[in-house]
C-alpha positions as CSV (number, residue, x, y, z in Angstrom):
1,X,-10.3,6.4,-23.1
2,X,-7.1,5.3,-24.2
3,X,-6.5,2.2,-24.6
4,X,-2.5,2.1,-24.1
5,X,-2.8,4.1,-20.1
6,X,-4.8,1.0,-19.3
7,X,-2.6,-1.9,-18.0
8,X,-5.0,-3.9,-16.9
9,X,-8.7,-5.0,-16.7
10,X,-10.4,-8.2,-15.0
11,X,-13.5,-9.3,-14.1
12,X,-13.8,-12.3,-11.4
13,X,-16.2,-13.9,-9.8
14,X,-15.8,-16.1,-6.7
15,X,-19.4,-17.6,-5.0
16,X,-21.3,-14.5,-5.2
17,X,-18.4,-11.9,-5.0
18,X,-18.1,-9.8,-8.1
19,X,-14.9,-8.5,-8.8
20,X,-14.1,-5.9,-11.5
21,X,-10.7,-4.7,-11.7
22,X,-8.6,-2.0,-13.2
23,X,-5.2,-0.1,-13.5
24,X,-3.9,2.7,-15.0
25,X,-0.3,4.6,-15.5
26,X,-0.6,7.5,-16.3
27,X,3.1,8.4,-17.0
28,X,6.5,6.3,-18.9
29,X,7.2,4.8,-16.1
30,X,6.5,1.3,-15.4
31,X,3.1,0.9,-13.3
32,X,4.8,0.4,-9.9
33,X,1.3,-0.6,-8.7
34,X,0.2,-4.0,-7.7
35,X,-2.8,-6.4,-6.5
36,X,-4.0,-9.7,-5.1
37,X,-7.6,-11.6,-5.7
38,X,-6.9,-14.7,-3.3
39,X,-8.9,-17.5,-1.4
40,X,-8.4,-19.8,0.9
41,X,-11.2,-22.6,0.4
42,X,-14.3,-21.9,-0.3
43,X,-14.6,-19.5,3.1
44,X,-12.2,-17.0,3.4
45,X,-11.8,-14.3,0.1
46,X,-8.9,-11.7,0.4
47,X,-8.1,-8.8,-1.7
48,X,-5.3,-6.5,-1.8
49,X,-3.8,-3.2,-3.4
50,X,-0.1,-2.0,-2.4
51,X,0.6,1.4,-4.0
52,X,4.2,1.3,-4.2
53,X,7.4,3.8,-4.6
54,X,10.4,3.9,-5.9
55,X,9.9,1.3,-8.1
56,X,7.8,-1.8,-7.7
57,X,10.4,-4.5,-6.4
58,X,8.7,-4.2,-3.1
59,X,4.9,-3.7,-4.7
60,X,5.9,-6.5,-6.7
61,X,7.6,-8.9,-3.7
62,X,4.5,-8.1,-1.3
63,X,1.5,-8.4,-3.6
64,X,3.2,-12.3,-3.7
65,X,3.7,-13.5,-0.1
66,X,1.7,-11.4,2.1
67,X,-1.5,-12.8,1.1
68,X,-1.0,-16.3,1.4
69,X,1.0,-15.7,5.6
70,X,-2.7,-13.8,6.1
71,X,-4.9,-17.0,5.2
72,X,-2.7,-18.6,6.6
73,X,-3.7,-17.6,10.1
74,X,-7.6,-16.2,11.6
75,X,-7.4,-12.3,10.9
76,X,-6.9,-11.1,14.0
77,X,-3.9,-12.0,13.1
78,X,-3.5,-9.1,10.8
79,X,-1.5,-6.9,12.1
80,X,1.5,-9.4,13.7
81,X,1.6,-10.8,10.1
82,X,2.3,-6.9,8.8
83,X,5.0,-6.0,11.4
84,X,6.0,-9.5,10.6
85,X,6.5,-9.3,6.7
86,X,8.5,-6.3,7.2
87,X,10.4,-7.5,10.3
88,X,12.0,-10.5,7.8
89,X,12.9,-8.5,4.5
90,X,14.1,-6.0,6.6
91,X,16.7,-8.4,8.9
92,X,17.5,-11.0,5.2
93,X,18.9,-7.6,4.1
94,X,21.2,-6.8,7.1
95,X,21.7,-10.1,7.5
96,X,24.0,-9.3,4.0
97,X,25.7,-7.0,5.1
98,X,26.4,-7.5,9.0
99,X,30.5,-7.3,9.1
100,X,30.3,-10.7,10.9
101,X,28.9,-13.1,8.3
102,X,29.4,-13.6,4.8
103,X,27.0,-12.5,1.8
104,X,23.9,-14.6,0.4
105,X,25.1,-15.6,-3.1
106,X,25.1,-12.8,-5.4
107,X,20.6,-13.1,-6.7
108,X,19.4,-13.1,-3.4
109,X,21.5,-10.4,-1.5
110,X,20.7,-8.2,-4.8
111,X,16.8,-9.1,-4.6
112,X,16.7,-8.6,-0.2
113,X,18.0,-5.1,-0.8
114,X,15.6,-4.2,-4.0
115,X,12.9,-5.4,-1.9
116,X,13.9,-3.2,1.4
117,X,15.0,-0.1,-1.3
118,X,12.1,1.0,-2.7
119,X,8.8,0.0,-0.9
120,X,4.9,0.5,-1.1
121,X,1.3,0.8,1.5
122,X,-0.5,-2.4,1.5
123,X,-4.7,-2.7,1.9
124,X,-6.2,-5.9,2.6
125,X,-9.7,-6.5,2.6
126,X,-10.0,-10.1,4.3
127,X,-13.9,-11.9,4.0
128,X,-15.5,-14.8,5.4
129,X,-18.2,-15.3,2.8
130,X,-20.3,-16.9,5.6
131,X,-20.8,-14.3,7.9
132,X,-20.4,-11.2,5.4
133,X,-17.9,-9.9,7.6
134,X,-14.6,-7.7,5.9
135,X,-12.0,-7.5,8.5
136,X,-9.5,-4.1,6.8
137,X,-6.2,-4.1,7.4
138,X,-4.2,0.0,6.0
139,X,-1.0,0.7,6.3
140,X,-0.6,3.6,3.7
141,X,-3.5,5.8,1.6
142,X,-5.0,2.9,-0.4
143,X,-9.5,3.5,0.5
144,X,-12.0,1.1,0.5
145,X,-15.2,2.7,1.1
146,X,-17.9,0.9,2.5
147,X,-21.8,1.3,0.4
148,X,-24.2,1.0,1.5
149,X,-23.7,3.4,4.6
150,X,-24.9,2.0,7.9
151,X,-25.8,4.4,10.5
152,X,-28.7,7.1,10.1
153,X,-27.4,10.0,8.7
154,X,-25.9,8.4,5.9
155,X,-22.4,8.2,5.8
156,X,-20.1,6.4,4.5
157,X,-17.7,3.7,6.3
158,X,-14.3,4.2,4.7
159,X,-10.9,3.6,6.2
160,X,-8.8,6.5,6.7
161,X,-5.8,7.7,4.6
162,X,-2.6,6.9,6.8
163,X,0.5,9.4,5.7
164,X,2.9,12.4,6.3
165,X,-0.1,14.9,5.6
166,X,-2.7,12.9,8.3
167,X,-2.7,14.8,11.1
168,X,-2.9,11.8,13.8
169,X,0.0,10.1,12.2
170,X,2.0,13.7,12.7
171,X,1.1,13.3,16.3
172,X,2.3,9.5,16.0
173,X,5.3,10.4,14.4
174,X,6.0,13.7,17.3
175,X,4.9,11.3,20.5
176,X,7.7,8.5,19.1
177,X,10.4,11.3,18.2
178,X,10.4,13.5,20.9
179,X,12.1,16.9,19.6
180,X,13.0,16.1,16.4
181,X,11.0,19.1,14.7
182,X,11.9,18.3,11.5
183,X,10.4,14.8,10.7
184,X,7.2,15.9,9.2
185,X,8.0,18.9,6.4
186,X,5.5,20.7,4.4
187,X,3.7,17.5,4.2
188,X,6.4,15.0,4.0
189,X,8.6,12.8,6.2
190,X,11.2,15.4,5.7
191,X,10.0,16.7,2.9
192,X,11.1,13.9,0.5
193,X,8.0,10.3,1.2
194,X,4.7,11.1,1.9
195,X,4.5,7.8,3.8
196,X,4.5,7.1,7.3
197,X,3.3,3.4,7.1
198,X,3.6,0.7,5.0
199,X,6.5,-1.6,3.5
200,X,9.9,-1.5,2.5
201,X,11.6,2.3,2.4
202,X,14.3,0.3,4.8
203,X,16.7,4.2,4.2
204,X,14.0,5.3,7.1
205,X,14.0,2.5,9.4
206,X,18.0,1.1,10.1
207,X,20.0,1.7,12.7
208,X,22.4,4.4,12.1
209,X,25.2,3.1,14.5
210,X,26.9,5.0,17.9
211,X,29.0,7.6,16.4
212,X,28.6,9.3,13.0
213,X,25.4,7.3,11.7
214,X,28.6,5.6,10.6
215,X,25.9,2.0,10.0
216,X,23.8,3.7,8.1
217,X,25.8,5.1,5.8
218,X,27.3,1.2,5.2
219,X,23.6,0.4,4.9
220,X,22.6,3.5,2.7
221,X,26.0,2.5,0.4
222,X,24.1,-1.4,-0.1
223,X,21.0,0.2,-0.6
224,X,23.0,2.7,-3.6
225,X,24.1,0.1,-5.7
226,X,21.1,-1.8,-6.8
227,X,19.3,1.9,-7.5
228,X,16.9,2.2,-10.4
229,X,18.5,3.9,-13.8
230,X,19.1,6.8,-13.8
231,X,17.7,8.5,-10.1
232,X,20.7,9.5,-7.9
233,X,22.2,7.0,-5.9
234,X,21.3,7.7,-2.0
235,X,24.8,7.9,-0.9
236,X,25.5,11.3,-3.2
237,X,22.7,13.0,-0.9
238,X,23.2,11.4,2.5
239,X,23.5,14.8,4.0
240,X,20.8,16.7,2.4
241,X,18.7,13.0,3.2
242,X,19.8,11.7,6.9
243,X,21.5,15.3,8.5
244,X,18.2,14.4,11.1
245,X,18.0,10.8,10.9
246,X,18.4,10.1,15.1
247,X,15.9,7.4,15.9
248,X,14.8,5.0,13.4
249,X,12.9,3.4,12.6
250,X,10.8,6.8,11.3
251,X,7.7,4.4,9.4
252,X,5.7,1.2,10.3
253,X,4.4,-1.3,8.7
254,X,1.8,-1.8,11.1
255,X,-2.0,-1.0,10.1
256,X,-4.5,-0.3,11.3
257,X,-7.3,-3.0,11.9
258,X,-11.2,-3.2,12.3
259,X,-14.0,-5.0,10.5
260,X,-17.1,-4.2,8.8
261,X,-20.3,-5.8,8.2
262,X,-21.4,-6.6,4.2
263,X,-24.7,-7.8,2.9
264,X,-26.3,-8.2,0.0
265,X,-25.8,-5.8,-3.0
266,X,-23.4,-3.9,-1.0
267,X,-20.3,-3.3,-2.7
268,X,-17.0,-2.1,-1.7
269,X,-14.1,0.2,-3.5
270,X,-10.0,-0.3,-2.7
271,X,-8.2,2.1,-4.5
272,X,-5.0,3.7,-4.5
273,X,-4.3,6.7,-3.9
274,X,-3.7,7.9,-7.5
275,X,-7.5,7.5,-7.4
276,X,-8.6,9.3,-4.5
277,X,-5.8,12.2,-5.8
278,X,-8.7,12.7,-8.3
279,X,-12.3,12.3,-6.6
280,X,-14.7,12.1,-3.1
281,X,-15.7,9.2,-1.6
282,X,-19.2,10.2,-1.8
283,X,-18.8,10.5,-5.5
284,X,-17.3,7.5,-6.3
285,X,-19.9,5.8,-4.8
286,X,-22.5,7.3,-6.7
287,X,-20.3,7.5,-9.4
288,X,-20.8,2.8,-9.0
289,X,-24.1,3.0,-8.4
290,X,-24.9,4.9,-11.8
291,X,-22.9,2.2,-13.3
292,X,-25.0,-0.8,-11.2
293,X,-28.1,0.6,-12.8
294,X,-27.0,0.8,-16.3
295,X,-25.2,-3.2,-15.9
296,X,-22.1,-2.2,-17.6
297,X,-19.6,-4.5,-17.4
298,X,-16.8,-4.2,-15.5
299,X,-18.0,-0.7,-12.8
300,X,-14.1,-0.3,-11.8
301,X,-13.2,0.4,-15.5
302,X,-16.4,3.0,-15.8
303,X,-15.4,4.8,-12.4
304,X,-11.8,5.1,-13.7
305,X,-13.5,6.4,-16.9
306,X,-16.1,8.6,-15.6
307,X,-12.8,10.6,-12.8
308,X,-11.3,10.8,-16.5
309,X,-13.4,12.4,-18.1
310,X,-13.5,15.1,-15.3
311,X,-9.3,14.9,-13.9
312,X,-6.6,13.4,-15.6
313,X,-5.3,11.2,-12.6
314,X,-1.0,12.6,-12.4
315,X,0.0,9.3,-10.4
316,X,-0.5,5.0,-11.1
317,X,-4.7,3.7,-10.4
318,X,-5.6,1.2,-9.4
319,X,-9.1,-0.6,-8.3
320,X,-10.8,-3.4,-7.1
321,X,-14.6,-3.1,-6.9
322,X,-16.2,-5.6,-5.1
323,X,-19.7,-6.9,-5.7
324,X,-22.0,-8.9,-3.5
325,X,-24.0,-10.0,-5.8
326,X,-26.2,-13.1,-4.2
327,X,-25.5,-15.0,-1.0
């Protein structure tokens, strides 16, 4: 494996849980993925993967603040915390650009704009260490695959990828924006963005104003002021990007939630879509099982190495692999 492409590897042990991590960067730009491993006393273990796009600011911010917020409340509050976190970010930005208020100090308003201009999906797994009940919250198209399966037919348990190509997401958007036929074009939101759930991406969430999208244009001007170097600013292509922008928000940070019962010797693969573009869930599980038989040191790195042997990822890859070694 080309060492210059693997930007991070680690192995941690937490009270009977082995967590292997690998991050891979196939492009010259800085990696936009982030991850988190957090604990609360000895009772809860929380893992997160965050797939950034349009820059790394949102993923960096969310990976730092979301785990603490989630661990401050019971898992039943996951969906609420996701929504409130995103709302707080958007509100901080809009208050900076209100006609009736002065901006925050320069470092703050720039940060507020950066973390909502870019975006990220988020998948978290919150494990009760005593019961091995795992609560997940998924806002986007990162995926968690659980092994072993529980049904008699051997079907894998996994989260659903939620993006503009997902039929259920297309149906949701059609119901929330009736009569708007160009919300999803060629499997992308407005023909541009794959994400339909996640944090940031304020350009598709901000109000438009009553006449001529005047309010939205003001916000886009502000977001364009903190654009990534080398990219065309949004305000210079406003009409092309937003000529059908009518009833925001078009993205939501609300996650799909659920629970899984884990057990001794089970494992969970959590990864950004850069991995799942290259390998099926079933094949990934078989690779990890082979790694367990071979007693490899880092199962996440073993999975990445095996996938790259047959197909080179074209996007950033972050893999967290949780293995329950004893209870």
